C-alpha positions as CSV (number, residue, x, y, z in Angstrom):
1,X,-0.2,157.1,-33.9
2,X,3.4,156.2,-34.6
3,X,5.2,153.4,-33.6
4,X,8.0,153.7,-31.1
5,X,11.5,154.8,-32.0
6,X,14.8,155.3,-30.3
7,X,13.8,159.1,-29.6
8,X,11.2,157.7,-27.2
9,X,13.4,156.7,-24.6
10,X,15.5,159.1,-22.3
11,X,18.7,156.8,-23.0
12,X,18.2,156.4,-26.8
13,X,21.4,158.0,-27.4
14,X,22.9,154.7,-25.4
15,X,20.4,152.5,-27.2
16,X,21.4,153.7,-30.6
17,X,25.4,152.8,-29.6
18,X,24.5,149.0,-29.9
19,X,26.0,147.5,-33.4
20,X,23.6,146.4,-35.8
21,X,25.2,142.9,-35.8
22,X,23.9,142.3,-32.7
23,X,20.3,141.8,-34.4
24,X,22.1,138.8,-36.4
25,X,23.6,137.8,-32.9
26,X,20.0,137.8,-30.9
27,X,18.1,136.2,-33.7
28,X,20.9,133.2,-33.6
29,X,20.0,133.5,-29.7
30,X,16.3,133.3,-30.0
31,X,16.7,130.4,-32.7
32,X,18.9,128.6,-30.4
33,X,16.5,128.6,-27.7
34,X,13.5,127.5,-29.7
35,X,15.5,124.8,-31.1
36,X,16.3,123.5,-27.4
37,X,12.8,124.0,-26.5
38,X,11.7,121.7,-29.4
39,X,14.5,119.0,-29.0
40,X,15.0,118.9,-25.3
41,X,13.1,116.9,-23.0
42,X,12.1,117.9,-19.5
43,X,14.5,115.2,-18.3
44,X,17.1,115.3,-20.8
45,X,20.3,114.9,-18.6
46,X,22.3,117.5,-20.0
47,X,19.4,120.1,-18.7
48,X,20.8,119.5,-15.3
49,X,24.5,119.1,-16.0
50,X,24.9,123.0,-17.1
51,X,22.6,123.2,-19.8
52,X,20.2,125.4,-18.3
53,X,22.9,127.7,-17.0
54,X,24.3,127.8,-20.4
55,X,20.5,128.7,-21.9
56,X,20.6,131.8,-19.5
57,X,23.3,133.3,-22.0
58,X,21.0,133.7,-25.0
59,X,18.3,134.6,-22.8
60,X,20.3,137.8,-21.7
61,X,21.3,138.4,-25.4
62,X,17.3,138.7,-26.1
63,X,16.3,140.6,-22.9
64,X,19.1,143.4,-24.3
65,X,18.1,143.2,-27.6
66,X,14.5,143.8,-26.6
67,X,15.4,146.9,-25.1
68,X,16.1,148.6,-28.3
69,X,12.8,149.2,-29.8
70,X,14.1,149.1,-33.3
71,X,15.6,145.4,-33.2
72,X,14.1,142.6,-35.2
73,X,13.7,140.7,-31.4
74,X,11.4,144.1,-30.5
75,X,9.7,143.7,-34.0
76,X,9.0,140.0,-33.6
77,X,8.0,140.0,-30.2
78,X,5.5,142.9,-30.8
79,X,3.0,141.1,-33.1
80,X,-0.3,141.3,-31.5
81,X,-0.7,137.3,-30.5
82,X,2.6,136.9,-28.9
83,X,1.7,140.5,-27.1
84,X,-1.7,138.9,-25.9
85,X,0.2,135.6,-24.8
86,X,2.2,137.8,-22.8
87,X,-0.5,139.4,-21.2
88,X,-2.5,136.3,-20.0
89,X,0.8,134.3,-19.3
90,X,0.6,134.6,-15.6
91,X,-2.8,133.6,-15.3
92,X,-2.2,130.6,-17.6
93,X,1.0,129.6,-15.3
94,X,-1.1,130.1,-12.1
95,X,-4.1,128.1,-13.4
96,X,-2.6,125.1,-15.7
97,X,-1.5,122.9,-13.3
98,X,-5.2,122.3,-11.6
99,X,-6.7,122.0,-15.0
100,X,-4.0,119.6,-16.3
101,X,-4.5,117.4,-13.4
102,X,-8.3,117.8,-13.8
103,X,-7.9,116.3,-18.1
104,X,-6.1,113.7,-16.8
105,X,-8.3,112.6,-13.9
106,X,-11.3,113.0,-15.9
107,X,-10.3,111.9,-19.4
108,X,-7.5,109.4,-18.9
109,X,-8.3,107.6,-22.2
110,X,-7.4,110.5,-24.6
111,X,-4.7,110.2,-26.7
112,X,-1.6,112.1,-26.3
113,X,-1.6,114.6,-28.4
114,X,-5.3,115.3,-28.0
115,X,-4.6,115.5,-24.1
116,X,-1.9,118.0,-24.9
117,X,-4.2,119.9,-27.2
118,X,-7.3,120.1,-24.6
119,X,-4.8,121.1,-21.6
120,X,-3.2,123.9,-23.7
121,X,-6.4,125.4,-24.8
122,X,-7.8,125.3,-21.2
123,X,-4.8,126.7,-19.5
124,X,-4.9,129.6,-22.2
125,X,-8.7,130.4,-21.6
126,X,-8.1,130.2,-18.1
127,X,-5.2,132.7,-18.5
128,X,-7.7,135.1,-20.7
129,X,-10.3,135.2,-17.9
130,X,-8.0,135.3,-15.3
131,X,-6.5,138.5,-16.9
132,X,-9.7,140.0,-17.7
133,X,-11.5,139.6,-14.5
134,X,-9.1,139.8,-12.0
135,X,-5.4,141.3,-13.1
136,X,-6.7,143.8,-15.5
137,X,-9.3,145.5,-12.6
138,X,-6.7,145.2,-10.1
139,X,-4.0,147.2,-12.1
140,X,-6.4,149.5,-12.4
141,X,-8.4,149.9,-9.0
142,X,-6.9,147.9,-6.8
143,X,-8.8,145.5,-4.3
144,X,-11.9,147.7,-5.0
145,X,-12.0,146.8,-8.8
146,X,-13.3,143.2,-7.5
147,X,-16.9,143.4,-7.2
148,X,-18.5,140.3,-5.5
149,X,-19.3,138.6,-8.6
150,X,-15.4,138.2,-9.1
151,X,-14.7,137.6,-5.7
152,X,-17.5,134.6,-5.9
153,X,-15.9,133.5,-9.0
154,X,-12.3,133.3,-7.7
155,X,-13.8,131.3,-4.4
156,X,-15.1,128.8,-6.9
157,X,-12.0,128.6,-8.7
158,X,-10.0,127.8,-5.5
159,X,-12.5,125.0,-4.6
160,X,-12.8,123.5,-7.6
161,X,-8.4,123.7,-7.5
162,X,-8.9,121.8,-4.2
163,X,-11.5,119.4,-5.2
164,X,-9.3,118.4,-8.2
165,X,-6.3,118.0,-5.8
166,X,-8.5,116.0,-3.1
167,X,-9.7,113.5,-5.6
168,X,-6.7,112.8,-8.1
169,X,-6.1,108.9,-7.3
170,X,-3.2,108.4,-5.2
171,X,-4.6,110.9,-2.7
172,X,-7.6,109.1,-1.7
173,X,-9.8,108.7,-4.7
174,X,-10.5,105.6,-6.4
175,X,-11.4,105.0,-10.1
176,X,-14.4,103.3,-10.7
177,X,-14.4,99.4,-11.6
178,X,-15.1,99.2,-15.9
179,X,-18.0,97.3,-16.7
180,X,-17.5,94.1,-18.2
181,X,-18.2,94.3,-21.7
182,X,-20.0,91.2,-23.3
183,X,-18.8,91.7,-27.1
184,X,-15.2,91.0,-25.6
185,X,-15.7,87.4,-26.3
186,X,-12.2,86.1,-27.0
187,X,-10.9,83.6,-24.4
188,X,-7.3,84.1,-23.3
189,X,-5.2,81.7,-21.6
190,X,-4.0,83.5,-18.5
191,X,-0.8,81.7,-16.5
192,X,-0.6,78.2,-15.6
193,X,1.7,77.1,-12.8
194,X,4.2,76.6,-15.4
195,X,3.6,79.1,-18.0
196,X,5.8,82.0,-19.0
197,X,9.7,82.4,-17.8
198,X,9.3,83.8,-14.4
199,X,9.8,82.0,-11.0
200,X,6.0,80.4,-10.2
201,X,5.3,79.6,-6.7
202,X,2.2,77.5,-6.1
203,X,1.5,76.0,-2.6
204,X,-2.2,75.3,-3.6
205,X,-3.9,72.5,-5.1
206,X,-6.3,74.6,-7.0
207,X,-6.5,74.7,-10.7
208,X,-4.8,77.6,-12.3
209,X,-6.2,79.0,-15.2
210,X,-8.9,81.5,-16.9
211,X,-12.4,82.2,-14.7
212,X,-14.2,84.2,-17.5
213,X,-14.7,84.2,-21.0
214,X,-13.1,87.3,-20.8
215,X,-10.2,87.4,-18.9
216,X,-10.0,89.9,-15.9
217,X,-6.8,91.7,-15.2
218,X,-6.1,93.8,-11.4
219,X,-3.1,96.3,-11.2
220,X,-1.9,97.4,-7.9
221,X,1.2,99.5,-6.9
222,X,2.4,102.7,-6.6
223,X,3.2,105.6,-9.7
224,X,4.7,102.7,-11.7
225,X,1.8,100.4,-11.7
226,X,-0.7,103.7,-12.3
227,X,0.9,104.7,-15.4
228,X,0.9,101.2,-16.7
229,X,-2.9,100.5,-15.6
230,X,-3.8,103.5,-17.5
231,X,-2.3,102.3,-20.6
232,X,-3.9,98.9,-19.7
233,X,-7.3,100.0,-19.4
234,X,-7.2,102.2,-22.6
235,X,-6.0,99.2,-24.4
236,X,-8.4,96.7,-22.7
237,X,-10.7,96.2,-25.8
238,X,-7.7,95.5,-28.0
239,X,-6.3,93.2,-25.8
240,X,-9.2,91.2,-25.3
241,X,-9.8,92.1,-21.4
242,X,-11.3,93.5,-18.7
243,X,-9.0,95.6,-16.9
244,X,-9.1,97.6,-13.5
245,X,-6.4,100.0,-12.2
246,X,-6.3,100.3,-8.7
247,X,-2.6,101.4,-8.2
248,X,-2.3,104.2,-5.7
249,X,0.5,106.7,-6.9
250,X,2.6,107.7,-3.7
251,X,1.9,104.6,-1.8
252,X,4.5,102.0,-0.8
253,X,3.3,98.7,0.0
254,X,5.0,98.2,3.4
255,X,2.7,99.5,6.4
256,X,4.3,101.3,9.3
257,X,4.0,104.9,10.3
258,X,4.2,105.9,6.8
259,X,7.0,108.1,7.6
260,X,9.9,108.3,5.5
261,X,13.3,109.7,6.1
262,X,15.8,111.0,3.9
263,X,19.5,111.9,4.5
264,X,18.9,111.4,8.2
265,X,16.6,114.7,8.5
266,X,14.2,115.2,5.9
267,X,10.8,113.1,6.7
268,X,7.7,112.7,4.6
269,X,4.7,111.3,5.2
270,X,2.8,108.9,2.9
271,X,-1.2,109.7,2.8
272,X,-3.0,107.5,5.1
273,X,-4.9,105.6,2.5
274,X,-1.7,104.0,1.7
275,X,-2.0,101.8,5.1
276,X,-5.5,100.6,4.0
277,X,-4.4,98.3,0.8
278,X,-5.3,95.3,2.6
279,X,-9.0,96.4,3.3
280,X,-9.3,98.3,0.0
281,X,-7.9,95.0,-2.2
282,X,-10.1,92.9,-0.2
283,X,-12.8,94.7,-1.5
284,X,-11.8,95.0,-5.0
285,X,-10.9,91.1,-5.2
286,X,-14.7,90.3,-4.3
287,X,-16.0,92.8,-6.4
288,X,-13.7,92.2,-10.1
289,X,-13.2,88.7,-9.3
290,X,-9.7,89.1,-11.1
291,X,-8.0,86.4,-12.9
292,X,-4.4,87.6,-13.0
293,X,-3.4,90.6,-10.5
294,X,0.0,92.2,-11.9
295,X,1.9,93.8,-8.8
296,X,3.9,96.7,-9.9
297,X,5.9,98.9,-7.7
298,X,8.6,101.5,-8.9
299,X,9.8,102.3,-5.3
300,X,13.4,101.7,-5.5
301,X,14.5,101.7,-1.7
302,X,15.5,105.1,-1.1
303,X,15.4,106.7,2.3
304,X,14.4,104.9,5.8
305,X,11.0,104.0,6.7
306,X,9.8,104.1,10.3
307,X,8.1,100.7,12.0
308,X,8.3,99.0,15.2
309,X,9.4,102.3,16.6
310,X,12.7,102.8,14.5
311,X,14.1,103.7,11.6
312,X,15.4,101.0,9.0
313,X,17.2,101.2,5.7
314,X,16.2,99.1,2.9
315,X,19.5,96.9,3.1
316,X,18.9,96.2,6.6
317,X,17.5,92.7,8.1
318,X,14.7,94.3,10.0
319,X,13.5,95.9,6.9
320,X,13.8,92.8,4.8
321,X,11.8,90.5,7.2
322,X,9.0,93.4,7.3
323,X,8.4,93.8,3.7
324,X,8.8,89.7,3.1
325,X,6.2,89.7,5.7
326,X,3.9,92.7,4.0
327,X,4.6,90.9,0.4
328,X,3.4,87.6,1.5
329,X,0.3,88.9,3.0
330,X,-0.5,91.0,-0.3
331,X,-0.2,88.0,-2.2
332,X,-2.3,86.4,0.3
333,X,-5.2,89.1,-0.4
334,X,-4.5,89.1,-3.9
335,X,-5.0,85.6,-4.6
336,X,-7.6,84.7,-2.3
337,X,-10.3,84.3,-5.2
338,X,-7.9,81.9,-7.0
339,X,-6.1,84.5,-9.4
340,X,-2.6,84.3,-10.0
341,X,-0.5,87.1,-8.5
342,X,2.5,88.6,-10.4
343,X,4.9,90.9,-8.8
344,X,7.4,92.4,-10.7
345,X,11.0,93.4,-9.7
346,X,11.8,97.3,-9.7
347,X,13.9,98.6,-12.6
348,X,16.8,100.9,-11.6
349,X,15.9,104.8,-11.7
350,X,17.3,106.8,-13.9
351,X,16.2,110.2,-13.2
352,X,18.4,112.4,-15.2
353,X,19.3,114.8,-12.2
354,X,20.3,111.6,-9.8
355,X,23.4,109.5,-9.2
356,X,23.5,105.7,-9.3
357,X,23.5,106.0,-5.4
358,X,20.1,104.3,-5.1
359,X,21.3,101.2,-7.5
360,X,22.3,99.3,-4.2
361,X,19.1,100.0,-2.3
362,X,17.3,98.9,-5.4
363,X,19.0,95.8,-5.7
364,X,18.2,95.2,-2.2
365,X,14.6,96.0,-2.7
366,X,14.8,93.0,-5.9
367,X,16.3,90.6,-3.6
368,X,13.4,91.0,-1.3
369,X,10.8,90.4,-4.0
370,X,12.6,87.5,-5.4
371,X,12.6,85.4,-2.2
372,X,9.3,85.8,-1.1
373,X,7.5,82.6,-0.5
374,X,4.0,81.9,-1.7
375,X,1.4,81.8,0.8
376,X,-0.7,78.6,1.3
377,X,-3.0,78.2,-1.6
378,X,-2.2,80.9,-3.8
379,X,-0.1,81.0,-7.0
380,X,2.3,83.8,-7.4
381,X,4.9,84.5,-10.1
382,X,7.7,87.1,-10.2
383,X,8.6,88.3,-13.1
384,X,12.0,90.6,-13.7
385,X,10.9,93.5,-15.1
386,X,14.0,94.7,-13.6
387,X,16.2,92.7,-15.9
388,X,14.3,93.1,-18.9
389,X,14.7,97.4,-18.6
390,X,18.1,97.2,-17.4
391,X,20.0,94.0,-18.6
392,X,23.2,95.6,-16.6
393,X,23.6,98.2,-14.0
394,X,25.4,100.6,-16.8
395,X,22.7,99.7,-19.5
396,X,19.4,100.4,-19.5
397,X,16.6,100.3,-22.6
398,X,16.0,104.0,-23.5
399,X,13.8,103.2,-26.7
400,X,12.5,100.1,-28.6
401,X,11.9,101.2,-32.5
402,X,11.8,104.9,-31.3
403,X,9.3,104.4,-28.5
404,X,10.9,105.6,-25.3
405,X,10.1,103.7,-22.7
406,X,10.5,106.1,-19.5
407,X,10.2,109.7,-20.7
408,X,11.2,110.8,-17.2
409,X,13.4,107.9,-16.2
410,X,10.9,105.8,-14.2
411,X,7.8,105.8,-15.4
412,X,6.4,103.9,-18.7
413,X,3.9,106.2,-20.6
414,X,2.3,106.1,-24.0
415,X,3.7,104.1,-26.6
416,X,6.7,102.9,-24.1
417,X,3.7,101.7,-21.7
418,X,2.1,99.8,-24.4
419,X,5.4,98.0,-25.1
420,X,6.3,96.6,-21.6
421,X,2.6,95.6,-21.2
422,X,3.1,93.4,-24.5
423,X,6.2,92.0,-22.9
424,X,4.8,91.8,-19.3
425,X,1.6,89.8,-20.4
426,X,3.6,87.3,-22.6
427,X,6.0,86.9,-19.4
428,X,2.8,86.4,-17.2
429,X,1.8,83.5,-19.3
430,X,-1.0,85.4,-21.2
431,X,-1.0,87.1,-24.2
432,X,-0.9,90.9,-25.1
């Protein structure tokens, strides 16, 4: 059969009135969009300051060009692989997220390029299966096209997606503790009472130092600690340590009702597991027996938290007293086995779509962290991660030798996380 031509459409005369130079303009629009996709990151500030709105203009030109059957854009988008991708794109969009989470949860040690490849391939497979078994039969014959096997497959898929979400760390799931590798035999000194440059507080007479030939490092905290914990676990062997990541995304250290209020009206509820940190960490310390504990939180103090029957902002005195007591108890729990407890300050968040209104609350949070007294019998250090990442409120380090520290403006990932750990372990008194 012959391909489409301008006479196939009732309004072909109108389409032919589009000038030939429009091909050049539309292809330039396509090139602009592709270059933007390649160069821009999801957290690039310009995207949220008019960039996305501007990119709708070349998108409109592409749609207009695609409406002309003989245009270069139509010819390009009509190649078989792109047509197939268009057919399965909706299914891939629907199923990619649970698959992405599953890959990150089940194989956290995968290098970033390999992880992206596995995630992308799985999303395409899921989209193709969804198109063949669900979408195409439905378009042809409606719900009657879905036989019992297809309905059963859909039920299994939904169940798997729910299980992935339910077992993702931070929503109740906990990663398994690593086995101690006897081959990791290089002893590394851990913090002493005068090691490093942080603020060390010790009220006990017990000796400070490594208790194991292969030092054991425990990380707790929220999503900031969790991302660093992923990198520390991945690189533990090369660092000659044993690492255990017990940070829980979405969990603040202070225990109250778990409710957070924003702008006086919007209320969020933290997962119930957040308030159980004392029991969880007691078990972790007893089972893992760490030499060093890193307490890493990225909560910048936004919103108000409910405790003692009232709402309190970060900079209020009741909040300061409450969080100080919580931090002191956390240090006591985590240092019960003789470990050195290192608490890091909170770097300024630099999400591209946020203004600097949180900086004042972050300052208040860090004043609380740096003033917490060490409980009796515990050795506690405060390491100024905030000051290292952001030497001033107007100057935060974005890259080190080309490695981005915080791709999303908050969390350390990949090579950037490795850079932070190199510095942090040195500050804690050990070696990276």
